[in-house]
C-alpha positions as CSV (number, residue, x, y, z in Angstrom):
1,X,56.6,85.6,104.5
2,X,55.3,82.9,106.8
3,X,56.4,83.3,110.4
4,X,54.9,83.1,114.0
5,X,56.1,85.3,116.8
6,X,56.0,84.0,120.4
7,X,56.7,86.2,123.4
8,X,58.7,84.3,126.1
9,X,59.7,85.6,129.5
10,X,61.0,89.1,129.8
11,X,62.8,90.3,126.6
12,X,63.0,86.8,125.0
13,X,61.2,86.2,121.8
14,X,60.8,83.1,119.6
15,X,60.2,83.3,115.8
16,X,59.1,80.2,114.0
17,X,59.9,80.6,110.3
18,X,58.6,78.6,107.3
19,X,60.5,78.7,104.0
20,X,58.2,77.8,101.0
21,X,58.7,74.5,99.2
22,X,59.5,76.1,95.9
23,X,62.2,78.3,97.4
24,X,63.7,75.2,99.1
25,X,63.8,73.4,95.8
26,X,65.4,76.4,94.0
27,X,68.1,76.7,96.7
28,X,68.9,73.0,96.6
29,X,69.1,72.9,92.8
30,X,71.3,76.0,92.8
31,X,73.6,74.6,95.4
32,X,74.1,71.4,93.5
33,X,74.7,73.2,90.2
34,X,77.5,75.2,91.9
35,X,78.9,72.0,93.4
36,X,78.8,70.3,89.9
37,X,81.0,73.1,88.6
38,X,83.5,72.7,91.4
39,X,84.1,69.0,91.7
40,X,85.6,66.4,89.4
41,X,84.4,62.8,89.2
42,X,85.9,60.0,87.1
43,X,83.7,59.1,84.1
44,X,81.9,62.5,83.9
45,X,82.8,65.7,82.1
46,X,83.1,68.8,84.3
47,X,79.7,70.1,85.2
48,X,77.9,67.1,83.8
49,X,77.5,64.9,86.9
50,X,73.8,63.8,87.3
51,X,72.3,65.5,90.4
52,X,71.1,62.2,91.8
53,X,74.7,61.0,91.9
54,X,75.9,64.2,93.6
55,X,73.1,63.9,96.2
56,X,74.4,60.4,97.1
57,X,78.0,61.8,97.5
58,X,76.9,65.0,99.2
59,X,73.5,64.7,101.0
60,X,71.3,67.6,101.5
61,X,72.2,67.8,105.2
62,X,75.8,68.3,104.3
63,X,75.1,71.6,102.3
64,X,75.9,73.6,105.4
65,X,76.7,76.9,103.8
66,X,73.5,76.8,101.7
67,X,71.3,76.2,104.8
68,X,73.1,78.9,106.8
69,X,72.5,81.4,104.0
70,X,68.9,80.4,103.6
71,X,68.1,80.7,107.3
72,X,70.0,84.1,107.6
73,X,68.0,85.4,104.6
74,X,64.6,84.4,106.0
75,X,65.6,85.4,109.6
76,X,66.4,88.9,108.3
77,X,63.1,89.0,106.4
78,X,61.2,88.1,109.6
79,X,63.0,90.9,111.5
80,X,62.0,93.4,108.9
81,X,58.4,92.4,108.8
82,X,58.0,92.0,112.5
83,X,59.9,95.2,113.4
84,X,61.9,93.4,116.0
85,X,65.3,94.8,116.9
86,X,67.5,92.1,118.3
87,X,69.6,92.9,121.3
88,X,72.2,90.2,120.8
89,X,73.2,87.2,118.7
90,X,70.2,84.8,118.1
91,X,70.0,81.1,118.9
92,X,69.0,79.2,115.8
93,X,67.4,75.8,116.1
94,X,68.1,74.0,112.8
95,X,67.4,70.5,113.9
96,X,64.8,70.1,111.1
97,X,67.6,70.0,108.6
98,X,68.1,66.3,109.5
99,X,64.6,65.5,108.1
100,X,64.7,67.9,105.2
101,X,62.6,67.1,102.2
102,X,63.1,69.1,98.9
103,X,59.4,68.7,98.2
104,X,58.2,70.2,101.5
105,X,58.6,73.6,103.2
106,X,61.5,74.0,105.5
107,X,60.9,75.3,109.0
108,X,63.3,76.5,111.7
109,X,63.0,78.6,114.8
110,X,65.1,81.5,116.2
111,X,65.2,82.6,119.9
112,X,66.5,86.0,120.7
113,X,66.4,88.9,123.0
114,X,64.9,92.2,121.9
115,X,66.0,95.6,123.0
116,X,63.9,97.2,125.7
117,X,61.8,100.2,125.0
118,X,63.2,103.1,127.0
119,X,61.9,106.5,128.1
120,X,65.1,108.4,128.8
121,X,65.3,110.7,131.8
122,X,67.2,114.0,131.2
123,X,70.8,113.2,130.3
124,X,71.8,116.7,129.0
125,X,73.1,119.4,131.4
126,X,74.0,116.9,134.1
127,X,76.1,118.5,136.9
128,X,79.2,117.0,138.3
129,X,82.2,118.2,140.4
130,X,85.4,118.4,138.5
131,X,88.8,118.7,140.2
132,X,91.3,121.2,138.9
133,X,94.7,119.5,139.2
134,X,98.0,121.2,139.5
135,X,101.3,119.4,138.8
136,X,103.9,120.0,141.5
137,X,107.7,120.2,141.1
138,X,108.0,117.1,143.2
139,X,105.8,115.2,140.7
140,X,107.9,116.4,137.8
141,X,111.1,115.3,139.7
142,X,109.6,111.8,140.2
143,X,108.7,111.5,136.6
144,X,112.1,112.6,135.5
145,X,113.7,110.0,137.7
146,X,111.6,107.4,136.0
147,X,112.7,108.5,132.6
148,X,116.3,108.6,133.6
149,X,116.2,105.0,134.9
150,X,116.9,103.3,131.6
151,X,120.2,105.2,131.5
152,X,121.2,104.4,135.1
153,X,123.9,102.0,136.3
154,X,123.5,99.3,139.0
155,X,125.7,99.2,142.1
156,X,125.9,96.2,144.4
157,X,125.6,97.6,148.0
158,X,127.8,96.4,150.9
159,X,126.5,94.1,153.6
160,X,125.9,96.9,156.2
161,X,123.7,98.9,153.8
162,X,120.1,99.4,154.8
163,X,117.4,98.8,152.2
164,X,115.6,101.9,150.9
165,X,112.7,102.4,148.6
166,X,113.7,101.9,145.0
167,X,116.4,99.4,145.7
168,X,116.5,96.0,143.9
169,X,116.5,93.1,146.4
170,X,117.2,89.5,145.8
171,X,115.9,87.3,148.7
172,X,114.7,83.9,149.8
173,X,111.5,83.7,151.8
174,X,109.2,81.0,153.3
175,X,105.6,81.8,154.1
176,X,103.4,80.2,156.8
177,X,99.8,80.5,157.8
178,X,98.7,79.2,161.3
179,X,102.1,77.4,161.5
180,X,101.7,75.6,158.2
181,X,103.6,76.3,155.0
182,X,101.7,78.6,152.6
183,X,101.0,77.2,149.2
184,X,103.0,79.2,146.7
185,X,104.5,81.2,149.5
186,X,108.1,80.0,149.2
187,X,110.8,81.2,146.8
188,X,114.6,81.2,146.3
189,X,116.5,84.2,144.8
190,X,113.3,86.2,144.3
191,X,113.9,89.6,142.7
192,X,111.8,92.6,143.7
193,X,112.2,96.4,143.5
194,X,111.0,97.9,146.8
195,X,108.0,100.2,146.3
196,X,106.7,98.8,143.0
197,X,103.9,96.9,144.9
198,X,104.4,93.7,143.0
199,X,104.0,91.6,146.1
200,X,101.3,91.2,148.7
201,X,100.3,94.6,150.2
202,X,102.6,95.6,153.0
203,X,105.4,93.1,152.2
204,X,107.8,95.4,150.4
205,X,107.4,98.2,152.9
206,X,108.7,95.9,155.7
207,X,112.0,95.3,153.7
208,X,113.0,98.9,154.2
209,X,115.8,99.3,156.9
210,X,117.0,95.7,156.8
211,X,120.4,94.5,155.7
212,X,121.8,91.6,153.8
213,X,122.3,88.4,155.7
214,X,120.1,89.0,158.8
215,X,116.9,86.8,158.7
216,X,113.7,88.7,159.7
217,X,109.9,88.2,159.6
218,X,107.4,90.0,157.5
219,X,103.8,89.8,158.6
220,X,101.0,90.6,156.0
221,X,97.3,90.2,155.6
222,X,96.5,87.7,152.9
223,X,94.1,88.7,150.1
224,X,90.4,87.8,150.6
225,X,90.5,84.9,148.2
226,X,94.1,83.7,148.9
227,X,92.9,80.1,149.7
228,X,90.8,79.7,146.5
229,X,91.9,79.0,143.0
230,X,91.4,82.5,141.9
231,X,93.6,84.1,144.6
232,X,96.3,85.0,142.1
233,X,93.9,87.0,139.9
234,X,93.9,90.7,140.5
235,X,90.5,91.6,139.1
236,X,88.2,92.5,142.1
237,X,85.3,90.2,142.7
238,X,81.9,91.9,143.3
239,X,80.1,91.3,146.6
240,X,83.1,90.1,148.6
241,X,84.0,93.3,150.5
242,X,84.9,92.6,154.1
243,X,82.8,89.5,154.6
244,X,85.5,87.5,156.4
245,X,88.1,88.2,159.1
246,X,91.5,88.8,157.6
247,X,94.0,85.9,157.4
248,X,97.6,86.8,158.5
249,X,100.7,85.2,157.1
250,X,104.3,85.3,158.3
251,X,107.2,85.2,155.8
252,X,110.7,84.4,157.0
253,X,113.0,86.5,154.8
254,X,116.7,86.2,154.1
255,X,118.2,89.1,151.9
256,X,120.9,87.8,149.6
257,X,121.8,90.9,147.7
258,X,120.8,94.6,147.4
259,X,121.5,96.7,144.4
260,X,121.0,100.5,143.9
261,X,120.2,102.2,140.6
262,X,122.4,105.3,140.2
263,X,120.9,107.8,137.8
264,X,122.9,110.0,135.4
265,X,123.0,113.8,136.1
266,X,120.3,115.8,134.4
267,X,122.2,118.3,132.2
268,X,121.6,120.2,129.0
269,X,124.1,117.9,127.2
270,X,122.3,114.8,128.4
271,X,118.8,115.9,127.3
272,X,120.1,117.2,124.0
273,X,121.5,113.8,123.3
274,X,117.9,112.5,123.7
275,X,116.5,115.1,121.3
276,X,115.4,117.9,123.7
277,X,116.6,121.5,123.7
278,X,117.4,122.0,127.4
279,X,116.7,120.8,130.9
280,X,114.2,123.6,131.2
281,X,112.2,122.6,128.1
282,X,112.5,119.0,129.1
283,X,110.9,119.8,132.5
284,X,108.1,121.8,130.7
285,X,107.4,118.8,128.5
286,X,107.2,116.5,131.5
287,X,104.9,118.9,133.3
288,X,102.6,119.2,130.3
289,X,102.4,115.5,129.9
290,X,101.6,114.9,133.6
291,X,98.9,117.6,133.5
292,X,97.3,115.9,130.5
293,X,97.3,112.5,132.3
294,X,95.6,114.0,135.3
295,X,92.9,115.7,133.2
296,X,92.4,112.4,131.3
297,X,91.9,110.4,134.5
298,X,89.5,113.0,135.8
299,X,87.5,112.8,132.6
300,X,87.4,109.0,132.9
301,X,86.2,109.3,136.5
302,X,83.4,111.7,135.5
303,X,82.4,109.4,132.7
304,X,82.1,106.5,135.1
305,X,79.9,108.7,137.3
306,X,77.7,109.4,134.2
307,X,77.5,105.7,133.5
308,X,76.5,105.0,137.1
309,X,73.9,107.7,137.0
310,X,72.3,106.4,133.9
311,X,72.0,102.9,135.3
312,X,70.6,104.2,138.6
313,X,68.0,106.5,136.9
314,X,66.7,104.1,134.3
315,X,64.8,100.9,135.1
316,X,66.0,98.7,132.4
317,X,66.2,94.9,132.0
318,X,69.5,93.5,130.8
319,X,69.0,91.1,127.8
320,X,70.3,87.7,128.8
321,X,72.2,87.1,125.5
322,X,74.1,90.4,126.0
323,X,74.9,89.5,129.6
324,X,76.3,86.2,128.5
325,X,78.3,88.0,125.8
326,X,79.7,90.5,128.4
327,X,80.7,87.7,130.7
328,X,82.5,86.1,127.8
329,X,84.4,89.3,127.0
330,X,85.3,89.8,130.6
331,X,86.8,86.3,130.7
332,X,88.6,86.8,127.4
333,X,90.1,90.1,128.8
334,X,91.3,88.3,131.9
335,X,92.9,85.5,129.9
336,X,94.6,88.1,127.7
337,X,96.0,89.9,130.8
338,X,97.3,86.6,132.2
339,X,99.0,85.7,128.9
340,X,100.5,89.2,128.6
341,X,102.0,88.8,132.0
342,X,103.9,85.8,130.8
343,X,102.0,83.4,133.1
344,X,100.2,80.3,131.8
345,X,96.5,80.0,132.5
346,X,97.2,76.8,134.5
347,X,99.8,78.5,136.7
348,X,97.6,81.5,137.3
349,X,94.9,79.4,138.9
350,X,92.2,81.1,136.8
351,X,88.9,79.2,137.3
352,X,86.7,80.1,134.3
353,X,83.5,78.6,135.6
354,X,83.8,80.3,139.0
355,X,84.5,83.6,137.1
356,X,81.3,83.2,135.1
357,X,79.3,82.9,138.4
358,X,81.1,85.6,140.3
359,X,81.3,88.2,137.6
360,X,77.8,87.9,136.3
361,X,76.4,90.6,138.6
362,X,78.9,93.1,137.2
363,X,78.1,91.9,133.7
364,X,74.4,92.6,134.2
365,X,75.2,96.1,135.5
366,X,77.5,96.8,132.6
367,X,75.0,95.5,130.1
368,X,72.2,97.8,131.5
369,X,74.5,100.8,130.9
370,X,75.4,99.6,127.4
371,X,71.7,99.3,126.5
372,X,71.0,102.8,127.7
373,X,73.9,104.3,125.9
374,X,72.9,102.5,122.7
375,X,69.4,104.0,123.0
376,X,70.7,107.5,123.6
377,X,73.1,107.1,120.6
378,X,70.1,106.2,118.3
379,X,68.1,109.1,119.7
380,X,70.9,111.5,119.0
381,X,71.5,109.9,115.6
382,X,75.1,109.1,116.4
383,X,76.9,106.4,114.4
384,X,80.2,104.6,114.0
385,X,82.2,105.7,111.0
386,X,84.8,103.8,109.2
387,X,87.5,106.2,110.6
388,X,86.3,105.2,114.1
389,X,86.9,101.5,113.3
390,X,90.3,102.2,111.7
391,X,91.3,104.0,114.9
392,X,90.1,101.1,117.0
393,X,92.1,98.6,114.8
394,X,95.2,100.8,115.4
395,X,94.6,100.8,119.2
396,X,94.1,97.0,119.3
397,X,97.2,96.5,117.1
398,X,99.3,98.5,119.5
399,X,97.8,96.7,122.5
400,X,98.3,93.2,121.1
401,X,101.5,93.6,119.1
402,X,99.8,92.7,115.8
403,X,99.5,94.6,112.6
404,X,96.3,96.6,111.8
405,X,95.5,94.2,108.9
406,X,95.8,91.2,111.3
407,X,93.4,92.9,113.7
408,X,91.0,93.8,110.9
409,X,90.9,90.3,109.6
410,X,90.4,88.8,113.0
411,X,87.4,91.1,113.8
412,X,85.9,90.7,110.3
413,X,86.0,86.9,110.6
414,X,84.0,86.9,113.8
415,X,80.7,88.7,113.5
416,X,80.0,88.6,117.2
417,X,83.3,90.3,118.1
418,X,82.8,92.9,115.3
419,X,79.3,93.7,116.5
420,X,80.5,94.0,120.1
421,X,83.4,96.3,119.0
422,X,81.0,98.5,117.0
423,X,78.5,98.6,119.9
424,X,81.2,99.6,122.3
425,X,82.4,102.4,120.0
426,X,78.8,103.7,119.7
427,X,78.5,103.6,123.5
428,X,81.7,105.6,123.8
429,X,80.3,108.2,121.4
430,X,77.1,108.5,123.4
431,X,79.1,108.8,126.6
432,X,81.3,111.5,125.0
433,X,78.2,113.3,123.9
434,X,76.6,113.3,127.3
435,X,80.0,114.4,128.8
436,X,80.1,117.3,126.4
437,X,76.7,118.5,127.6
438,X,77.7,118.4,131.3
439,X,77.9,121.4,133.6
440,X,80.9,121.2,136.0
441,X,81.5,122.6,139.4
442,X,85.3,123.1,139.6
443,X,87.0,122.2,142.8
444,X,90.6,122.5,144.0
445,X,92.3,119.3,145.0
446,X,91.8,120.1,148.7
447,X,88.1,120.8,148.2
448,X,87.7,117.6,146.2
449,X,89.4,115.5,149.0
450,X,87.2,117.1,151.6
451,X,84.1,116.4,149.4
452,X,85.2,112.7,149.1
453,X,85.8,112.4,152.8
454,X,82.3,113.8,153.6
455,X,80.7,111.4,151.1
456,X,82.5,108.4,152.7
457,X,81.2,109.5,156.2
458,X,77.7,109.7,154.9
459,X,77.9,106.2,153.3
460,X,79.3,104.7,156.5
461,X,76.4,106.2,158.5
462,X,73.9,104.5,156.1
């Protein structure tokens, strides 16, 4: 195996690979024999077309699959002999294909990032506070109301009715900023349910107490990036906390109609029609579900704390190719969210180039954590099983509305996406392993709130 390894800056490496002339000739002859069996040409029997004629019809440079297979084969051999473990997808320079000669060796180069060598600090027995949540009767009542809503009936309220939380309001509004009309701040017959927080923060709360027909003003603080193309995108942008003075907008509002949702009475007969035994068992089921949700969210918060701890405690360089890959997946995720909302990318104002720039810092942070988790997974001999992939196919199918088979085919046809999915599942396994080894200090909700308040005070002092 003839190759040369060059160390570039940081984790970048370049491998120059030479394929022997006899192998090149064998591969070319084999590719043309296969082509001879596949095509039909007038005047020649199947499989009997002279190779020189085939080479005129299909030149060497056009044998794309053959060259890809050859380069992949020798790239893999170079990795095996050199012991290099790539961190991400390689960049293959195959420009020499244009000057290929069957009677000469074929050379090509591959540039890639290697995985950093890590010395792990202790990640077993980490100590974290864990809140013991209790579900209140009020929380159960709120959840029951949500579950009863699909069975409710709408009632149009009279003109003298004062808007309350939960009401459905149809309104016209016109927004201004510094006396000028606000771009995208005007609407006719806009529908909103008060309290769902679908509008600019503070807008819906100021509808409460008003009546149909009487114009009034709503004053709100505009989002930090309201005057930039990405203002409609909800994902937070790193490094933009409190840098500018807040911009205030005034919306002139005219309520056209108010509707109230009347819920059915919760009785044994009602819940039995929905497959439950009694109101009491229904309430128990709701309470159990809420308890599980709270515990799951607490687990997610602790795992984020573990992730942050690992990044903070390990001095690791983020491979550039993986950072680029992470930025790409972040952008794909945002596009998916926009499409799922029913909004077009154009109407959303999403600026992909700006996103690449602004989200890169977060992508670097995430990538560092992924590299650490990957290393821990290998150290603990964790691996992704076929059952893990099947469960992920099912999750993605439910999320996207596709079948499992469609999701499987999509991932299998894109090696980069499949590798990223497998890497993410392995990282989750490593995180679950570390979580299972943690020691927890259990706190009541009141103690946890007090601890958080003290931490915020300390951070503000710094």
